C-alpha positions as CSV (number, residue, x, y, z in Angstrom):
1,X,-9.9,13.1,-15.8
2,X,-13.4,12.5,-14.0
3,X,-13.8,12.7,-10.4
4,X,-14.5,8.8,-10.5
5,X,-11.0,8.5,-12.3
6,X,-9.3,10.4,-9.7
7,X,-10.7,8.7,-6.7
8,X,-9.7,5.0,-8.2
9,X,-6.1,6.6,-7.6
10,X,-6.7,6.3,-3.7
11,X,-6.6,2.8,-1.9
12,X,-7.8,2.1,1.5
13,X,-6.4,-1.3,2.8
14,X,-6.3,-2.5,6.5
15,X,-2.9,-4.1,5.7
16,X,-1.3,-0.9,4.4
17,X,-0.6,2.3,6.3
18,X,-3.0,1.0,9.0
19,X,-5.9,1.3,6.7
20,X,-5.4,5.1,5.9
21,X,-6.1,6.5,2.5
22,X,-3.1,6.1,0.5
23,X,-1.9,7.0,-3.0
24,X,-2.6,3.8,-4.7
25,X,0.6,1.9,-5.1
26,X,2.2,3.9,-2.6
27,X,2.3,4.2,1.2
28,X,1.9,8.2,1.0
29,X,-1.0,9.1,3.1
30,X,-3.6,11.5,1.4
31,X,-3.5,13.2,4.6
32,X,0.1,14.3,4.1
33,X,-0.5,15.4,0.7
34,X,-3.3,17.5,1.9
35,X,-1.2,19.2,4.8
36,X,1.4,20.0,2.5
37,X,-0.9,21.7,0.2
38,X,-2.6,23.5,3.2
39,X,1.0,24.7,4.1
40,X,1.2,26.2,0.8
41,X,3.3,23.6,-1.1
42,X,2.5,23.7,-4.8
43,X,1.3,20.7,-6.5
44,X,4.6,20.7,-8.6
45,X,6.6,20.4,-5.4
46,X,4.6,17.9,-3.9
47,X,5.1,15.8,-6.9
48,X,8.9,16.5,-6.9
49,X,9.1,15.7,-3.1
50,X,7.6,12.0,-3.7
51,X,9.1,10.3,-6.8
52,X,6.8,8.2,-8.4
53,X,3.8,10.2,-7.8
54,X,2.0,12.3,-10.7
55,X,0.3,15.5,-10.8
56,X,-3.2,13.3,-11.1
57,X,-2.2,11.4,-7.8
58,X,-2.3,15.0,-6.0
59,X,-5.7,16.0,-7.5
60,X,-7.1,12.5,-6.2
61,X,-5.9,13.4,-2.7
62,X,-8.0,16.7,-3.1
63,X,-11.0,15.0,-4.7
64,X,-10.8,12.5,-1.6
65,X,-10.5,15.0,0.7
66,X,-13.5,17.1,-0.9
67,X,-15.8,13.7,-0.8
68,X,-15.0,13.3,2.8
69,X,-16.0,16.8,3.7
70,X,-19.4,16.4,2.0
71,X,-20.2,13.4,4.6
72,X,-18.5,14.8,7.9
73,X,-18.1,17.9,9.5
74,X,-15.6,19.1,12.4
75,X,-16.2,21.6,14.8
76,X,-13.3,23.7,14.4
77,X,-14.3,26.1,16.9
78,X,-11.9,29.1,17.8
79,X,-8.6,27.3,17.2
80,X,-5.9,29.5,16.1
81,X,-7.6,32.5,17.7
């Protein structure tokens, strides 16, 4: 699946979830999926936790996060030290 195909699975609608990026057709925030992955949750476990989403939806969240990191950077400084 191409990056464009993955990104097409993400929607941003100001009338849905306050305009936060979500998995298309769901009210599941991309940020929530990325948080779970960052905590060590497997892709299979994420799919099992949210009925109706597919593995490609999780990959779409990762692709969206990658796209956003190309355009922006945050100073994380010494957080966690």
